[in-house]
All heavy atoms as TSV, in Angstrom:
chain	resi	resn	atom	element	x	y	z
A	1	MET	N	N	7.085	8.063	18.384
A	1	MET	CA	C	7.266	6.632	18.291
A	1	MET	C	C	5.958	5.898	18.607
A	1	MET	O	O	5.686	4.882	18.003
A	1	MET	CB	C	8.364	6.190	19.241
A	1	MET	CG	C	9.696	6.777	18.916
A	1	MET	SD	S	10.794	5.499	18.372
A	1	MET	CE	C	12.327	6.311	18.491
A	2	ARG	N	N	5.217	6.431	19.551
A	2	ARG	CA	C	3.949	5.790	19.902
A	2	ARG	C	C	2.999	5.764	18.701
A	2	ARG	O	O	2.296	4.780	18.490
A	2	ARG	CB	C	3.312	6.527	21.065
A	2	ARG	CG	C	2.068	5.864	21.565
A	2	ARG	CD	C	1.466	6.531	22.770
A	2	ARG	NE	N	2.293	7.588	23.324
A	2	ARG	CZ	C	1.822	8.621	23.994
A	2	ARG	NH1	N	0.539	8.735	24.204
A	2	ARG	NH2	N	2.622	9.544	24.470
A	3	LYS	N	N	3.013	6.837	17.908
A	3	LYS	CA	C	2.131	6.894	16.733
A	3	LYS	C	C	2.484	5.799	15.726
A	3	LYS	O	O	1.605	5.211	15.114
A	3	LYS	CB	C	2.197	8.268	16.073
A	3	LYS	CG	C	1.516	9.339	16.881
A	3	LYS	CD	C	1.554	10.656	16.150
A	3	LYS	CE	C	0.877	11.728	16.971
A	3	LYS	NZ	N	0.802	13.005	16.264
A	4	ALA	N	N	3.773	5.542	15.547
A	4	ALA	CA	C	4.193	4.481	14.622
A	4	ALA	C	C	3.727	3.124	15.133
A	4	ALA	O	O	3.238	2.292	14.367
A	4	ALA	CB	C	5.707	4.495	14.441
A	5	ARG	N	N	3.863	2.889	16.436
A	5	ARG	CA	C	3.438	1.611	17.024
A	5	ARG	C	C	1.930	1.421	16.856
A	5	ARG	O	O	1.474	0.329	16.520
A	5	ARG	CB	C	3.829	1.552	18.491
A	5	ARG	CG	C	5.325	1.500	18.707
A	5	ARG	CD	C	5.637	1.560	20.181
A	5	ARG	NE	N	5.287	0.285	20.769
A	5	ARG	CZ	C	6.162	-0.580	21.241
A	5	ARG	NH1	N	7.437	-0.274	21.213
A	5	ARG	NH2	N	5.772	-1.709	21.744
A	6	GLN	N	N	1.167	2.485	17.099
A	6	GLN	CA	C	-0.285	2.399	16.947
A	6	GLN	C	C	-0.665	2.162	15.488
A	6	GLN	O	O	-1.498	1.314	15.185
A	6	GLN	CB	C	-0.952	3.663	17.476
A	6	GLN	CG	C	-0.878	3.802	18.974
A	6	GLN	CD	C	-1.371	5.152	19.460
A	6	GLN	OE1	O	-1.427	6.136	18.713
A	6	GLN	NE2	N	-1.713	5.207	20.738
A	7	ARG	N	N	-0.062	2.921	14.583
A	7	ARG	CA	C	-0.365	2.791	13.163
A	7	ARG	C	C	-0.089	1.370	12.660
A	7	ARG	O	O	-0.883	0.792	11.925
A	7	ARG	CB	C	0.476	3.794	12.361
A	7	ARG	CG	C	0.249	3.712	10.849
A	7	ARG	CD	C	1.384	4.317	10.056
A	7	ARG	NE	N	2.633	3.645	10.368
A	7	ARG	CZ	C	3.820	4.248	10.352
A	7	ARG	NH1	N	3.928	5.519	10.054
A	7	ARG	NH2	N	4.909	3.569	10.636
A	8	ASP	N	N	1.041	0.819	13.090
A	8	ASP	CA	C	1.452	-0.507	12.627
A	8	ASP	C	C	0.837	-1.637	13.449
A	8	ASP	O	O	1.086	-2.813	13.161
A	8	ASP	CB	C	2.979	-0.626	12.679
A	8	ASP	CG	C	3.664	0.381	11.771
A	8	ASP	OD1	O	2.999	0.940	10.876
A	8	ASP	OD2	O	4.873	0.614	11.966
A	9	ARG	N	N	0.046	-1.272	14.451
A	9	ARG	CA	C	-0.578	-2.258	15.343
A	9	ARG	C	C	0.457	-3.207	15.944
A	9	ARG	O	O	0.217	-4.395	16.118
A	9	ARG	CB	C	-1.676	-3.020	14.618
A	9	ARG	CG	C	-2.803	-2.121	14.200
A	9	ARG	CD	C	-3.926	-2.882	13.587
A	9	ARG	NE	N	-4.982	-1.923	13.258
A	9	ARG	CZ	C	-5.726	-2.008	12.185
A	9	ARG	NH1	N	-5.585	-3.009	11.351
A	9	ARG	NH2	N	-6.639	-1.107	11.949
A	10	GLU	N	N	1.648	-2.633	16.184
A	10	GLU	CA	C	2.778	-3.358	16.774
A	10	GLU	C	C	3.107	-4.651	16.029
A	10	GLU	O	O	3.443	-5.668	16.614
A	10	GLU	CB	C	2.529	-3.597	18.267
A	10	GLU	CG	C	2.432	-2.275	19.008
A	10	GLU	CD	C	2.501	-2.402	20.507
A	10	GLU	OE1	O	2.923	-3.447	21.010
A	10	GLU	OE2	O	2.135	-1.416	21.176
A	11	ARG	N	N	3.049	-4.577	14.687
A	11	ARG	CA	C	3.419	-5.703	13.831
A	11	ARG	C	C	4.654	-5.311	13.034
A	11	ARG	O	O	4.775	-4.186	12.544
A	11	ARG	CB	C	2.299	-6.071	12.847
A	11	ARG	CG	C	0.950	-6.382	13.476
A	11	ARG	CD	C	0.959	-7.422	14.538
A	11	ARG	NE	N	1.285	-8.750	14.054
A	11	ARG	CZ	C	1.401	-9.813	14.823
A	11	ARG	NH1	N	1.216	-9.715	16.129
A	11	ARG	NH2	N	1.699	-10.976	14.324
A	12	CYS	N	N	5.586	-6.249	12.867
A	12	CYS	CA	C	6.817	-6.019	12.119
A	12	CYS	C	C	6.500	-5.743	10.651
A	12	CYS	O	O	5.764	-6.500	10.017
A	12	CYS	CB	C	7.723	-7.252	12.249
A	12	CYS	SG	S	9.252	-7.147	11.282
A	13	TYR	N	N	7.071	-4.676	10.116
A	13	TYR	CA	C	6.816	-4.326	8.726
A	13	TYR	C	C	7.527	-5.263	7.744
A	13	TYR	O	O	7.212	-5.277	6.556
A	13	TYR	CB	C	7.165	-2.866	8.440
A	13	TYR	CG	C	8.639	-2.524	8.330
A	13	TYR	CD1	C	9.248	-2.401	7.084
A	13	TYR	CD2	C	9.410	-2.275	9.455
A	13	TYR	CE1	C	10.582	-2.064	6.974
A	13	TYR	CE2	C	10.736	-1.929	9.362
A	13	TYR	CZ	C	11.320	-1.827	8.121
A	13	TYR	OH	O	12.651	-1.484	8.011
A	14	LEU	N	N	8.453	-6.073	8.223
A	14	LEU	CA	C	9.149	-7.003	7.338
A	14	LEU	C	C	8.524	-8.396	7.332
A	14	LEU	O	O	8.340	-8.983	6.273
A	14	LEU	CB	C	10.634	-7.090	7.731
A	14	LEU	CG	C	11.437	-5.813	7.519
A	14	LEU	CD1	C	12.836	-5.963	8.086
A	14	LEU	CD2	C	11.493	-5.452	6.049
A	15	CYS	N	N	8.198	-8.925	8.520
A	15	CYS	CA	C	7.700	-10.308	8.572
A	15	CYS	C	C	6.274	-10.437	9.094
A	15	CYS	O	O	5.684	-11.509	8.998
A	15	CYS	CB	C	8.642	-11.181	9.404
A	15	CYS	SG	S	8.514	-10.891	11.191
A	16	GLY	N	N	5.736	-9.366	9.671
A	16	GLY	CA	C	4.376	-9.412	10.196
A	16	GLY	C	C	4.270	-9.924	11.621
A	16	GLY	O	O	3.186	-9.961	12.181
A	17	GLY	N	N	5.395	-10.330	12.213
A	17	GLY	CA	C	5.391	-10.798	13.599
A	17	GLY	C	C	5.226	-9.645	14.570
A	17	GLY	O	O	5.099	-8.489	14.164
A	18	PRO	N	N	5.228	-9.930	15.863
A	18	PRO	CA	C	5.110	-8.865	16.865
A	18	PRO	C	C	6.269	-7.882	16.767
A	18	PRO	O	O	7.425	-8.271	16.876
A	18	PRO	CB	C	5.148	-9.611	18.195
A	18	PRO	CG	C	4.812	-11.028	17.870
A	18	PRO	CD	C	5.288	-11.261	16.473
A	19	GLY	N	N	5.968	-6.630	16.521
A	19	GLY	CA	C	6.987	-5.597	16.377
A	19	GLY	C	C	7.183	-4.846	17.667
A	19	GLY	O	O	6.319	-4.090	18.079
A	20	ARG	N	N	8.289	-5.044	18.318
A	20	ARG	CA	C	8.531	-4.438	19.624
A	20	ARG	C	C	9.424	-3.197	19.553
A	20	ARG	O	O	9.561	-2.470	20.511
A	20	ARG	CB	C	9.175	-5.463	20.545
A	20	ARG	CG	C	8.384	-6.738	20.628
A	20	ARG	CD	C	8.574	-7.433	21.942
A	20	ARG	NE	N	7.973	-8.756	21.984
A	20	ARG	CZ	C	6.683	-8.987	22.081
A	20	ARG	NH1	N	5.837	-7.997	22.094
A	20	ARG	NH2	N	6.214	-10.226	22.126
A	21	ILE	N	N	10.048	-2.960	18.416
A	21	ILE	CA	C	10.995	-1.856	18.248
A	21	ILE	C	C	10.463	-0.930	17.152
A	21	ILE	O	O	9.872	-1.390	16.183
A	21	ILE	CB	C	12.376	-2.410	17.817
A	21	ILE	CG1	C	12.897	-3.396	18.851
A	21	ILE	CG2	C	13.373	-1.290	17.569
A	21	ILE	CD1	C	14.070	-4.213	18.361
A	22	VAL	N	N	10.675	0.371	17.286
A	22	VAL	CA	C	10.383	1.306	16.203
A	22	VAL	C	C	11.720	1.635	15.549
A	22	VAL	O	O	12.676	2.025	16.217
A	22	VAL	CB	C	9.671	2.571	16.717
A	22	VAL	CG1	C	9.480	3.572	15.586
A	22	VAL	CG2	C	8.324	2.205	17.323
A	23	ASP	N	N	11.784	1.456	14.243
A	23	ASP	CA	C	13.034	1.572	13.503
A	23	ASP	C	C	12.867	2.525	12.326
A	23	ASP	O	O	11.760	2.718	11.821
A	23	ASP	CB	C	13.420	0.174	12.982
A	23	ASP	CG	C	14.777	0.133	12.319
A	23	ASP	OD1	O	15.721	0.732	12.858
A	23	ASP	OD2	O	14.896	-0.515	11.266
A	24	HIS	N	N	13.968	3.110	11.898
A	24	HIS	CA	C	13.970	3.922	10.674
A	24	HIS	C	C	14.010	2.978	9.479
A	24	HIS	O	O	14.884	2.117	9.400
A	24	HIS	CB	C	15.200	4.823	10.622
A	24	HIS	CG	C	15.217	5.872	11.664
A	24	HIS	ND1	N	15.789	5.685	12.898
A	24	HIS	CD2	C	14.702	7.121	11.665
A	24	HIS	CE1	C	15.639	6.778	13.612
A	24	HIS	NE2	N	14.987	7.667	12.891
A	25	VAL	N	N	13.106	3.137	8.540
A	25	VAL	CA	C	13.139	2.339	7.315
A	25	VAL	C	C	14.412	2.680	6.557
A	25	VAL	O	O	15.178	1.803	6.170
A	25	VAL	CB	C	11.882	2.596	6.447
A	25	VAL	CG1	C	11.960	1.817	5.148
A	25	VAL	CG2	C	10.621	2.231	7.223
A	26	ILE	N	N	14.637	3.958	6.335
A	26	ILE	CA	C	15.895	4.444	5.755
A	26	ILE	C	C	16.697	5.038	6.907
A	26	ILE	O	O	16.252	6.004	7.539
A	26	ILE	CB	C	15.652	5.504	4.662
A	26	ILE	CG1	C	14.792	4.928	3.553
A	26	ILE	CG2	C	16.980	6.042	4.122
A	26	ILE	CD1	C	14.297	5.952	2.554
A	27	PRO	N	N	17.846	4.467	7.238
A	27	PRO	CA	C	18.621	4.958	8.370
A	27	PRO	C	C	18.970	6.440	8.240
A	27	PRO	O	O	19.194	6.949	7.133
A	27	PRO	CB	C	19.900	4.112	8.330
A	27	PRO	CG	C	19.541	2.907	7.536
A	27	PRO	CD	C	18.505	3.356	6.541
A	28	VAL	N	N	19.010	7.119	9.355
A	28	VAL	CA	C	19.373	8.538	9.370
A	28	VAL	C	C	20.750	8.728	8.735
A	28	VAL	O	O	20.968	9.678	7.977
A	28	VAL	CB	C	19.334	9.093	10.811
A	28	VAL	CG1	C	19.860	10.511	10.874
A	28	VAL	CG2	C	17.907	9.026	11.356
A	29	ALA	N	N	21.668	7.804	8.981
A	29	ALA	CA	C	23.021	7.885	8.412
A	29	ALA	C	C	23.020	7.789	6.891
A	29	ALA	O	O	23.990	8.178	6.239
A	29	ALA	CB	C	23.907	6.785	8.991
A	30	GLU	N	N	21.924	7.278	6.328
A	30	GLU	CA	C	21.816	7.151	4.872
A	30	GLU	C	C	20.810	8.148	4.291
A	30	GLU	O	O	20.300	7.955	3.197
A	30	GLU	CB	C	21.424	5.717	4.512
A	30	GLU	CG	C	22.500	4.714	4.879
A	30	GLU	CD	C	22.120	3.281	4.544
A	30	GLU	OE1	O	21.098	3.054	3.854
A	30	GLU	OE2	O	22.849	2.376	4.980
A	31	GLY	N	N	20.492	9.175	5.062
A	31	GLY	CA	C	19.614	10.231	4.562
A	31	GLY	C	C	18.176	10.124	5.022
A	31	GLY	O	O	17.341	10.933	4.619
A	32	GLY	N	N	17.850	9.162	5.856
A	32	GLY	CA	C	16.489	9.015	6.361
A	32	GLY	C	C	16.173	10.082	7.395
A	32	GLY	O	O	17.054	10.734	7.937
A	33	SER	N	N	14.896	10.238	7.660
A	33	SER	CA	C	14.460	11.269	8.595
A	33	SER	C	C	13.768	10.646	9.798
A	33	SER	O	O	13.542	9.439	9.860
A	33	SER	CB	C	13.473	12.208	7.888
A	33	SER	OG	O	12.235	11.538	7.680
A	34	TRP	N	N	13.406	11.507	10.750
A	34	TRP	CA	C	12.645	11.101	11.927
A	34	TRP	C	C	11.149	11.248	11.666
A	34	TRP	O	O	10.343	11.102	12.578
A	34	TRP	CB	C	13.056	11.936	13.132
A	34	TRP	CG	C	14.346	11.478	13.711
A	34	TRP	CD1	C	15.598	11.909	13.380
A	34	TRP	CD2	C	14.522	10.476	14.703
A	34	TRP	NE1	N	16.536	11.236	14.109
A	34	TRP	CE2	C	15.902	10.353	14.947
A	34	TRP	CE3	C	13.643	9.673	15.419
A	34	TRP	CZ2	C	16.423	9.466	15.865
A	34	TRP	CZ3	C	14.159	8.793	16.345
A	34	TRP	CH2	C	15.530	8.689	16.564
A	35	ASP	N	N	10.759	11.532	10.420
A	35	ASP	CA	C	9.357	11.679	10.050
A	35	ASP	C	C	8.617	10.357	10.270
A	35	ASP	O	O	9.183	9.282	10.071
A	35	ASP	CB	C	9.267	12.106	8.576
A	35	ASP	CG	C	7.857	12.450	8.180
A	35	ASP	OD1	O	7.399	13.555	8.557
A	35	ASP	OD2	O	7.210	11.623	7.513
A	36	LEU	N	N	7.358	10.432	10.641
A	36	LEU	CA	C	6.550	9.244	10.899
A	36	LEU	C	C	6.524	8.297	9.699
A	36	LEU	O	O	6.476	7.082	9.869
A	36	LEU	CB	C	5.127	9.654	11.292
A	36	LEU	CG	C	4.169	8.542	11.667
A	36	LEU	CD1	C	4.680	7.738	12.858
A	36	LEU	CD2	C	2.789	9.115	11.961
A	37	THR	N	N	6.623	8.829	8.497
A	37	THR	CA	C	6.601	7.976	7.307
A	37	THR	C	C	7.855	7.115	7.187
A	37	THR	O	O	7.870	6.144	6.427
A	37	THR	CB	C	6.432	8.808	6.018
A	37	THR	OG1	O	7.527	9.718	5.911
A	37	THR	CG2	C	5.115	9.563	6.030
A	38	ASN	N	N	8.906	7.455	7.921
A	38	ASN	CA	C	10.147	6.686	7.879
A	38	ASN	C	C	10.333	5.816	9.128
A	38	ASN	O	O	11.367	5.203	9.303
A	38	ASN	CB	C	11.353	7.631	7.712
A	38	ASN	CG	C	12.625	6.886	7.390
A	38	ASN	OD1	O	12.641	5.974	6.574
A	38	ASN	ND2	N	13.703	7.258	8.042
A	39	LEU	N	N	9.344	5.782	10.001
A	39	LEU	CA	C	9.407	4.983	11.217
A	39	LEU	C	C	8.410	3.838	11.124
A	39	LEU	O	O	7.255	4.043	10.776
A	39	LEU	CB	C	9.082	5.846	12.446
A	39	LEU	CG	C	10.033	6.998	12.720
A	39	LEU	CD1	C	9.501	7.847	13.870
A	39	LEU	CD2	C	11.435	6.507	13.016
A	40	MET	N	N	8.864	2.626	11.415
A	40	MET	CA	C	8.009	1.444	11.359
A	40	MET	C	C	8.363	0.505	12.505
A	40	MET	O	O	9.504	0.463	12.955
A	40	MET	CB	C	8.220	0.687	10.048
A	40	MET	CG	C	7.929	1.487	8.821
A	40	MET	SD	S	6.188	1.708	8.624
A	40	MET	CE	C	5.974	1.216	6.962
A	41	CYS	N	N	7.383	-0.295	12.925
A	41	CYS	CA	C	7.638	-1.334	13.923
A	41	CYS	C	C	8.414	-2.474	13.266
A	41	CYS	O	O	8.219	-2.777	12.094
A	41	CYS	CB	C	6.329	-1.883	14.474
A	41	CYS	SG	S	5.542	-0.791	15.644
A	42	ILE	N	N	9.276	-3.074	14.049
A	42	ILE	CA	C	10.079	-4.196	13.567
A	42	ILE	C	C	10.313	-5.155	14.737
A	42	ILE	O	O	10.390	-4.718	15.889
A	42	ILE	CB	C	11.407	-3.690	12.952
A	42	ILE	CG1	C	12.139	-4.785	12.191
A	42	ILE	CG2	C	12.279	-3.040	13.997
A	42	ILE	CD1	C	13.314	-4.277	11.347
A	43	CYS	N	N	10.391	-6.440	14.450
A	43	CYS	CA	C	10.640	-7.426	15.509
A	43	CYS	C	C	12.148	-7.542	15.762
A	43	CYS	O	O	12.963	-7.085	14.962
A	43	CYS	CB	C	10.043	-8.785	15.133
A	43	CYS	SG	S	10.847	-9.603	13.743
A	44	ASP	N	N	12.498	-8.152	16.884
A	44	ASP	CA	C	13.911	-8.288	17.251
A	44	ASP	C	C	14.740	-9.022	16.195
A	44	ASP	O	O	15.807	-8.538	15.812
A	44	ASP	CB	C	14.050	-8.976	18.613
A	44	ASP	CG	C	13.563	-8.101	19.750
A	44	ASP	OD1	O	13.614	-6.861	19.634
A	44	ASP	OD2	O	13.123	-8.660	20.767
A	45	PRO	N	N	14.304	-10.207	15.698
A	45	PRO	CA	C	15.131	-10.904	14.698
A	45	PRO	C	C	15.327	-10.101	13.411
A	45	PRO	O	O	16.444	-10.027	12.884
A	45	PRO	CB	C	14.370	-12.202	14.424
A	45	PRO	CG	C	13.514	-12.406	15.626
A	45	PRO	CD	C	13.154	-11.034	16.111
A	46	CYS	N	N	14.253	-9.465	12.911
A	46	CYS	CA	C	14.388	-8.667	11.685
A	46	CYS	C	C	15.262	-7.442	11.934
A	46	CYS	O	O	16.058	-7.056	11.080
A	46	CYS	CB	C	13.017	-8.249	11.168
A	46	CYS	SG	S	12.051	-9.593	10.438
A	47	HIS	N	N	15.149	-6.838	13.116
A	47	HIS	CA	C	15.976	-5.677	13.447
A	47	HIS	C	C	17.451	-6.059	13.492
A	47	HIS	O	O	18.311	-5.331	12.987
A	47	HIS	CB	C	15.529	-5.085	14.788
A	47	HIS	CG	C	16.228	-3.817	15.121
A	47	HIS	ND1	N	17.211	-3.741	16.059
A	47	HIS	CD2	C	16.091	-2.566	14.604
A	47	HIS	CE1	C	17.652	-2.500	16.129
A	47	HIS	NE2	N	16.994	-1.774	15.259
A	48	HIS	N	N	17.736	-7.210	14.064
A	48	HIS	CA	C	19.121	-7.682	14.137
A	48	HIS	C	C	19.696	-7.871	12.725
A	48	HIS	O	O	20.791	-7.401	12.421
A	48	HIS	CB	C	19.182	-8.990	14.924
A	48	HIS	CG	C	20.548	-9.554	15.054
A	48	HIS	ND1	N	21.521	-8.987	15.848
A	48	HIS	CD2	C	21.128	-10.634	14.474
A	48	HIS	CE1	C	22.633	-9.683	15.743
A	48	HIS	NE2	N	22.414	-10.689	14.923
A	49	THR	N	N	18.938	-8.524	11.863
A	49	THR	CA	C	19.381	-8.762	10.482
A	49	THR	C	C	19.557	-7.440	9.738
A	49	THR	O	O	20.567	-7.218	9.062
A	49	THR	CB	C	18.375	-9.656	9.738
A	49	THR	OG1	O	18.280	-10.899	10.434
A	49	THR	CG2	C	18.794	-9.900	8.303
A	50	LYS	N	N	18.580	-6.554	9.866
A	50	LYS	CA	C	18.639	-5.260	9.182
A	50	LYS	C	C	19.832	-4.447	9.682
A	50	LYS	O	O	20.541	-3.827	8.886
A	50	LYS	CB	C	17.328	-4.509	9.409
A	50	LYS	CG	C	17.242	-3.181	8.700
A	50	LYS	CD	C	15.855	-2.561	8.911
A	50	LYS	CE	C	15.743	-1.223	8.238
A	50	LYS	NZ	N	16.341	-0.142	8.993
A	51	SER	N	N	20.071	-4.462	10.987
A	51	SER	CA	C	21.195	-3.706	11.558
A	51	SER	C	C	22.538	-4.221	11.043
A	51	SER	O	O	23.438	-3.432	10.746
A	51	SER	CB	C	21.161	-3.777	13.083
A	51	SER	OG	O	20.023	-3.109	13.566
A	52	ARG	N	N	22.682	-5.545	10.934
A	52	ARG	CA	C	23.937	-6.099	10.395
A	52	ARG	C	C	24.144	-5.665	8.950
A	52	ARG	O	O	25.260	-5.325	8.558
A	52	ARG	CB	C	23.929	-7.620	10.486
A	52	ARG	CG	C	24.199	-8.131	11.885
A	52	ARG	CD	C	24.349	-9.621	11.897
A	52	ARG	NE	N	23.132	-10.201	11.289
A	52	ARG	CZ	C	22.963	-11.467	10.987
A	52	ARG	NH1	N	23.920	-12.326	11.213
A	52	ARG	NH2	N	21.845	-11.900	10.464
A	53	THR	N	N	23.086	-5.679	8.161
A	53	THR	CA	C	23.175	-5.267	6.758
A	53	THR	C	C	23.564	-3.794	6.656
A	53	THR	O	O	24.426	-3.420	5.858
A	53	THR	CB	C	21.833	-5.513	6.047
A	53	THR	OG1	O	21.515	-6.898	6.138
A	53	THR	CG2	C	21.888	-5.103	4.586
A	54	GLU	N	N	22.920	-2.952	7.482
A	54	GLU	CA	C	23.234	-1.522	7.465
A	54	GLU	C	C	24.669	-1.259	7.918
A	54	GLU	O	O	25.354	-0.403	7.345
A	54	GLU	CB	C	22.248	-0.769	8.369
A	54	GLU	CG	C	20.849	-0.747	7.823
A	54	GLU	CD	C	19.829	-0.271	8.831
A	54	GLU	OE1	O	20.173	-0.039	10.011
A	54	GLU	OE2	O	18.662	-0.135	8.430
A	55	ALA	N	N	25.136	-1.988	8.905
A	55	ALA	CA	C	26.515	-1.825	9.386
A	55	ALA	C	C	27.506	-2.191	8.292
A	55	ALA	O	O	28.524	-1.511	8.097
A	55	ALA	CB	C	26.750	-2.670	10.627
A	56	ALA	N	N	27.207	-3.249	7.543
A	56	ALA	CA	C	28.087	-3.665	6.444
A	56	ALA	C	C	28.131	-2.581	5.365
A	56	ALA	O	O	29.200	-2.271	4.832
A	56	ALA	CB	C	27.618	-4.989	5.863
A	57	ARG	N	N	26.984	-1.981	5.048
A	57	ARG	CA	C	26.959	-0.888	4.066
A	57	ARG	C	C	27.773	0.299	4.571
A	57	ARG	O	O	28.502	0.939	3.810
A	57	ARG	CB	C	25.521	-0.446	3.775
A	57	ARG	CG	C	24.790	-1.333	2.827
A	57	ARG	CD	C	23.546	-0.677	2.247
A	57	ARG	NE	N	22.687	-0.033	3.220
A	57	ARG	CZ	C	21.553	-0.546	3.682
A	57	ARG	NH1	N	21.130	-1.720	3.271
A	57	ARG	NH2	N	20.831	0.124	4.557
A	58	GLY	N	N	27.661	0.604	5.859
A	58	GLY	CA	C	28.420	1.714	6.445
A	58	GLY	C	C	29.905	1.479	6.362
A	58	GLY	O	O	30.676	2.373	6.026
A	59	ARG	N	N	30.326	0.254	6.670
A	59	ARG	CA	C	31.759	-0.073	6.565
A	59	ARG	C	C	32.227	0.048	5.123
A	59	ARG	O	O	33.325	0.562	4.870
A	59	ARG	CB	C	32.028	-1.474	7.100
A	59	ARG	CG	C	31.982	-1.566	8.611
A	59	ARG	CD	C	32.473	-2.902	9.130
A	59	ARG	NE	N	31.702	-4.043	8.650
A	59	ARG	CZ	C	30.578	-4.498	9.213
A	59	ARG	NH1	N	30.088	-3.892	10.284
A	59	ARG	NH2	N	29.947	-5.528	8.727
A	60	ALA	N	N	31.435	-0.399	4.173
A	60	ALA	CA	C	31.811	-0.336	2.756
A	60	ALA	C	C	31.944	1.125	2.286
A	60	ALA	O	O	32.817	1.422	1.476
A	60	ALA	CB	C	30.783	-1.080	1.898
A	61	ARG	N	N	31.096	1.996	2.805
A	61	ARG	CA	C	31.184	3.421	2.425
A	61	ARG	C	C	32.485	4.046	2.894
A	61	ARG	O	O	33.005	4.944	2.253
A	61	ARG	CB	C	30.016	4.196	3.040
A	61	ARG	CG	C	28.759	4.187	2.244
A	61	ARG	CD	C	27.783	5.264	2.705
A	61	ARG	NE	N	27.516	5.272	4.132
A	61	ARG	CZ	C	26.567	4.566	4.727
A	61	ARG	NH1	N	25.790	3.787	4.017
A	61	ARG	NH2	N	26.392	4.634	6.032
A	62	HIS	N	N	33.016	3.562	3.996
A	62	HIS	CA	C	34.227	4.166	4.558
A	62	HIS	C	C	35.523	3.587	3.983
A	62	HIS	O	O	36.602	4.032	4.330
A	62	HIS	CB	C	34.220	4.031	6.094
A	62	HIS	CG	C	33.201	4.908	6.715
A	62	HIS	ND1	N	31.977	4.460	7.115
A	62	HIS	CD2	C	33.215	6.245	6.964
A	62	HIS	CE1	C	31.279	5.449	7.611
A	62	HIS	NE2	N	32.018	6.554	7.536
A	63	LEU	N	N	35.414	2.617	3.113
A	63	LEU	CA	C	36.629	2.020	2.522
A	63	LEU	C	C	37.086	2.770	1.303
A	63	LEU	O	O	36.544	3.427	0.611
A	63	LEU	CB	C	36.378	0.551	2.166
A	63	LEU	CG	C	36.152	-0.362	3.363
A	63	LEU	CD1	C	35.891	-1.779	2.865
A	63	LEU	CD2	C	37.375	-0.355	4.268
């Protein structure tokens, strides 16, 4: 995770703001990996929005 933060200079990959969280670009539940290429810094607001979208997709898959 530290390598992703250093690579991204702690900037959100979606909006460019301060990225405090390391997140999977493609969620593990959707086939993403823990590989460094799938990990990016993300800010709290973008993470919240992305998480809601992913949760909605997960619910839709189970219907």
